[in-house]
C-alpha positions as CSV (number, residue, x, y, z in Angstrom):
1,M,-38.3,-12.5,-84.3
2,E,-39.9,-14.6,-87.0
3,K,-42.2,-13.1,-89.6
4,G,-45.8,-13.0,-88.2
5,D,-44.6,-13.0,-84.6
6,I,-46.1,-10.3,-82.3
7,N,-43.7,-8.2,-80.3
8,L,-45.5,-7.8,-77.0
9,F,-43.0,-5.1,-75.9
10,E,-43.5,-2.9,-79.0
11,K,-46.0,-0.4,-77.6
12,I,-44.9,-0.4,-73.9
13,P,-42.5,2.3,-72.8
14,N,-39.2,1.4,-71.1
15,T,-39.0,-1.9,-72.9
16,K,-35.4,-2.3,-72.0
17,N,-36.2,-2.4,-68.3
18,I,-39.0,-4.8,-68.8
19,K,-36.9,-7.2,-70.8
20,E,-34.1,-7.0,-68.2
21,I,-36.6,-7.8,-65.4
22,M,-38.0,-10.8,-67.3
23,S,-34.6,-12.2,-68.1
24,L,-33.7,-12.1,-64.4
25,E,-36.9,-14.1,-63.5
26,H,-35.3,-17.5,-63.7
27,K,-32.3,-16.4,-61.7
28,N,-34.5,-15.5,-58.7
29,N,-33.9,-18.0,-55.9
30,N,-37.4,-17.2,-54.5
31,N,-38.8,-19.6,-57.1
32,L,-36.6,-22.5,-56.1
33,D,-37.5,-25.1,-53.6
34,I,-35.1,-27.6,-52.0
35,W,-36.1,-31.3,-52.2
36,Y,-34.3,-34.5,-51.4
37,Y,-34.6,-37.6,-53.6
38,D,-35.3,-40.5,-51.2
39,T,-35.2,-44.2,-52.3
40,G,-36.8,-45.3,-49.1
41,A,-39.8,-42.9,-49.0
42,G,-43.1,-44.4,-49.9
43,E,-44.8,-41.0,-50.4
44,H,-43.7,-37.5,-51.4
45,I,-43.7,-35.3,-48.3
46,V,-43.4,-31.5,-47.8
47,N,-43.1,-29.3,-44.7
48,D,-44.6,-26.1,-46.2
49,K,-48.3,-26.3,-47.1
50,N,-48.0,-23.1,-49.1
51,L,-46.0,-25.1,-51.8
52,L,-49.2,-27.1,-52.5
53,S,-52.3,-26.4,-54.4
54,N,-55.6,-28.2,-54.2
55,F,-54.9,-29.0,-50.5
56,T,-57.2,-31.7,-49.0
57,K,-57.3,-32.2,-45.2
58,S,-56.8,-35.9,-44.4
59,K,-55.0,-36.8,-41.2
60,I,-52.8,-40.0,-41.4
61,R,-49.8,-41.4,-39.6
62,L,-46.8,-42.6,-41.6
63,R,-43.7,-44.3,-40.3
64,C,-40.6,-42.3,-40.9
65,A,-37.1,-43.5,-41.7
66,N,-35.9,-43.1,-38.1
67,N,-38.7,-45.5,-37.0
68,T,-40.8,-42.7,-35.6
69,T,-44.4,-41.9,-36.6
70,C,-45.3,-38.6,-38.2
71,V,-48.7,-37.1,-38.4
72,F,-49.6,-35.7,-41.7
73,E,-52.5,-33.1,-42.0
74,G,-53.4,-33.7,-45.6
75,F,-52.1,-33.7,-49.2
76,G,-52.0,-31.5,-52.2
77,T,-50.6,-31.0,-55.7
78,Y,-47.0,-29.8,-56.3
79,E,-46.0,-28.5,-59.7
80,F,-42.4,-27.8,-60.6
81,Y,-39.8,-27.6,-63.4
82,I,-36.4,-29.3,-63.7
83,N,-34.4,-27.9,-66.7
84,N,-37.7,-26.7,-68.3
85,H,-39.3,-30.1,-67.9
86,Y,-42.7,-29.7,-66.2
87,F,-43.8,-32.2,-63.5
88,K,-47.0,-32.4,-61.5
89,L,-47.3,-34.6,-58.4
90,D,-50.9,-35.0,-57.3
91,K,-50.5,-36.5,-53.9
92,V,-47.8,-34.8,-51.8
93,W,-48.4,-35.2,-48.0
94,Y,-47.9,-32.2,-45.7
95,S,-46.6,-32.1,-42.1
96,D,-44.9,-29.2,-40.4
97,K,-43.0,-31.7,-38.3
98,V,-40.8,-33.1,-41.1
99,T,-37.5,-31.3,-41.6
100,K,-37.0,-31.9,-45.4
101,N,-39.1,-32.0,-48.5
102,L,-38.8,-35.5,-50.0
103,F,-39.4,-36.9,-53.5
104,S,-40.3,-40.5,-53.2
105,A,-38.2,-42.5,-55.8
106,I,-40.9,-45.1,-55.9
107,E,-43.7,-42.6,-56.6
108,L,-41.6,-40.7,-59.2
109,A,-41.0,-44.0,-61.0
110,K,-44.8,-44.5,-61.2
111,T,-45.1,-41.2,-63.1
112,G,-42.6,-42.5,-65.7
113,I,-39.5,-40.7,-64.5
114,K,-36.5,-43.0,-64.7
115,S,-33.8,-42.7,-62.1
116,I,-30.3,-44.1,-62.7
117,I,-27.8,-44.0,-59.8
118,T,-24.1,-44.6,-60.7
119,P,-20.9,-44.4,-58.7
120,V,-18.5,-41.5,-59.4
121,D,-15.2,-40.4,-57.9
122,S,-14.4,-40.3,-54.2
123,G,-17.1,-42.8,-53.2
124,K,-19.9,-40.5,-54.2
125,V,-22.8,-41.4,-56.5
126,Q,-24.8,-39.4,-59.0
127,L,-28.5,-39.5,-59.9
128,E,-29.6,-39.0,-63.5
129,L,-33.3,-38.4,-64.1
130,K,-34.7,-39.4,-67.5
131,D,-38.1,-38.9,-69.1
132,M,-40.3,-41.6,-70.6
133,S,-38.5,-41.3,-73.9
134,N,-35.2,-41.9,-72.1
135,N,-34.0,-38.3,-72.6
136,S,-31.8,-37.0,-69.8
137,I,-33.6,-34.3,-67.7
138,K,-30.8,-33.6,-65.2
139,T,-27.9,-35.2,-63.3
140,F,-27.5,-34.5,-59.6
141,Q,-24.3,-35.2,-57.6
142,S,-24.7,-36.6,-54.1
143,T,-23.8,-34.6,-51.0
144,K,-21.2,-35.6,-48.4
145,M,-24.0,-37.6,-46.7
146,N,-24.8,-39.4,-50.0
147,Q,-28.1,-37.5,-50.3
148,F,-29.4,-36.0,-53.5
149,K,-30.3,-32.4,-52.8
150,M,-32.4,-31.0,-55.7
151,M,-33.2,-27.4,-56.4
152,V,-36.4,-27.3,-58.4
153,E,-38.3,-24.4,-59.8
154,N,-41.7,-24.1,-58.2
155,A,-44.4,-23.6,-60.9
156,K,-46.9,-22.0,-58.5
157,K,-44.4,-19.4,-57.3
158,N,-43.1,-18.8,-60.8
159,N,-46.6,-18.2,-62.2
160,K,-47.5,-15.9,-59.3
161,Q,-44.3,-13.9,-59.9
162,K,-45.1,-13.6,-63.6
163,E,-48.6,-12.3,-62.8
164,I,-47.3,-9.7,-60.3
165,M,-44.6,-8.6,-62.8
166,A,-47.1,-8.2,-65.6
167,L,-49.4,-6.2,-63.4
168,N,-46.5,-4.0,-62.2
169,N,-45.4,-3.4,-65.7
170,L,-48.9,-2.5,-66.8
171,D,-49.1,0.0,-63.9
172,E,-45.8,1.6,-64.9
173,A,-46.7,1.7,-68.6
174,S,-50.0,3.6,-67.8
175,K,-48.2,6.3,-65.8
């Protein structure tokens, strides 16, 4: 701790337990959402409305990759982290009929995220995401089906968990 910093745990009993709980916070899979990076998707799409904030009802039909039409019930904002880099997508379409959450490569590029796909061993490819300053965010290896499965930390779930933990800790401290 630097001179002048405030130790928030200083006056709370059982600080060891609180610190342990908080250190486990980022290892909790409940904060992680599975998304797939899709070079053909024109929109970001999600199959769980609870992942979105600021949801707006707006029914539209979009053509899917398998040449079927999907009905979307509306859109909202999705906030997430990849390697401590914060992202906010303002127009993510929701339908409970889609089987996977998809990040649109086209829409990500519009936000300034650079995507570099390169071949690696065994016929697979890798995806490297870079920020506007060309700094590497993360590299993803393709699956057997040459898809990019991305585990991202949901900012909405993470913030809610932090709030619950803080309230629980205050309750315990007051006992």
